[in-house]
C-alpha positions as CSV (number, residue, x, y, z in Angstrom):
1,M,-120.6,-10.0,54.4
2,T,-124.0,-8.8,53.3
3,H,-127.7,-9.9,54.2
4,A,-128.5,-10.9,51.2
5,H,-125.6,-13.1,50.2
6,L,-126.1,-14.6,53.3
7,N,-129.9,-15.2,52.0
8,I,-128.0,-16.2,48.3
9,V,-125.9,-19.0,50.2
10,R,-128.7,-20.0,52.2
11,E,-131.6,-20.4,49.6
12,A,-128.2,-22.8,47.3
13,L,-127.8,-25.0,50.0
14,S,-131.4,-25.8,50.3
15,E,-131.8,-26.5,47.0
16,V,-128.9,-29.0,47.0
17,L,-129.9,-30.5,50.0
18,E,-133.2,-30.4,49.1
19,Y,-134.7,-29.3,52.5
20,D,-135.0,-26.1,53.8
21,V,-131.4,-24.6,55.7
22,K,-133.4,-22.5,58.4
23,A,-129.9,-20.7,59.9
24,L,-126.3,-19.7,58.3
25,T,-123.5,-18.9,61.5
26,P,-119.7,-17.3,60.3
27,E,-117.9,-19.7,61.7
28,M,-120.4,-23.6,60.3
29,E,-118.3,-25.6,58.1
30,I,-120.1,-26.0,55.2
31,D,-119.2,-29.5,53.6
32,R,-119.4,-30.7,57.1
33,E,-122.3,-29.2,58.7
34,F,-124.5,-30.4,55.9
35,D,-122.1,-33.3,55.1
36,L,-122.1,-32.7,51.4
37,D,-119.5,-34.9,49.6
38,S,-117.2,-33.3,46.1
39,V,-120.6,-33.2,43.8
40,M,-122.7,-31.1,45.3
41,F,-120.2,-29.4,47.1
42,V,-119.8,-28.2,42.8
43,Q,-123.4,-28.1,42.6
44,F,-124.0,-26.1,45.2
45,L,-121.3,-23.1,44.4
46,L,-123.0,-23.2,41.0
47,S,-126.0,-22.2,42.2
48,V,-124.2,-19.8,44.2
49,E,-123.1,-18.2,40.5
50,D,-127.3,-18.7,38.9
51,R,-127.8,-16.7,41.9
52,I,-125.5,-13.7,41.9
53,P,-125.0,-12.0,38.5
54,G,-120.7,-11.5,37.3
55,L,-119.6,-14.3,40.2
56,R,-117.6,-17.0,38.6
57,F,-115.5,-19.8,40.3
58,D,-112.9,-20.3,39.1
59,P,-112.7,-24.7,39.4
60,D,-108.7,-24.9,38.1
61,V,-107.5,-22.4,40.8
62,L,-110.3,-23.1,43.6
63,A,-110.6,-25.6,46.2
64,E,-113.8,-26.8,48.5
65,A,-111.2,-26.1,50.7
66,S,-112.0,-22.1,50.1
67,F,-114.9,-22.1,51.5
68,N,-114.8,-24.4,53.6
69,N,-117.1,-22.1,56.2
70,V,-120.0,-19.2,54.7
71,A,-117.3,-16.3,55.9
72,S,-115.1,-16.9,53.6
73,L,-117.5,-18.0,51.0
74,L,-118.8,-14.9,52.0
75,A,-116.3,-13.0,51.9
76,F,-115.0,-14.2,48.2
77,I,-119.1,-13.7,46.8
78,D,-119.0,-9.6,49.0
79,S,-115.4,-9.3,47.5
80,V,-116.3,-10.1,43.6
81,A,-119.7,-8.0,44.0
82,Q,-117.3,-4.4,44.3
83,A,-115.2,-5.2,42.1
84,E,-118.3,-5.3,39.5
85,V,-119.7,-1.8,41.1
86,A,-115.6,-0.5,40.1
């Protein structure tokens, strides 16, 4: 998990929620902790996509449960980022 990606996730979440998210921990459940409905969750993922070149979430393959916590989302982002470098 990179610090840069964690900051990007925090910024995207802050944008969707319209308030500054101060801290995120790996075990936080994004949807429950921040009370995101499905529309807001999609907006959040799109905002993350916009900030990370090459990152794409496939809505036909991935469900909200795939990223129910910060750690699982960051693991996915890191795997995509590593694939882009390789």
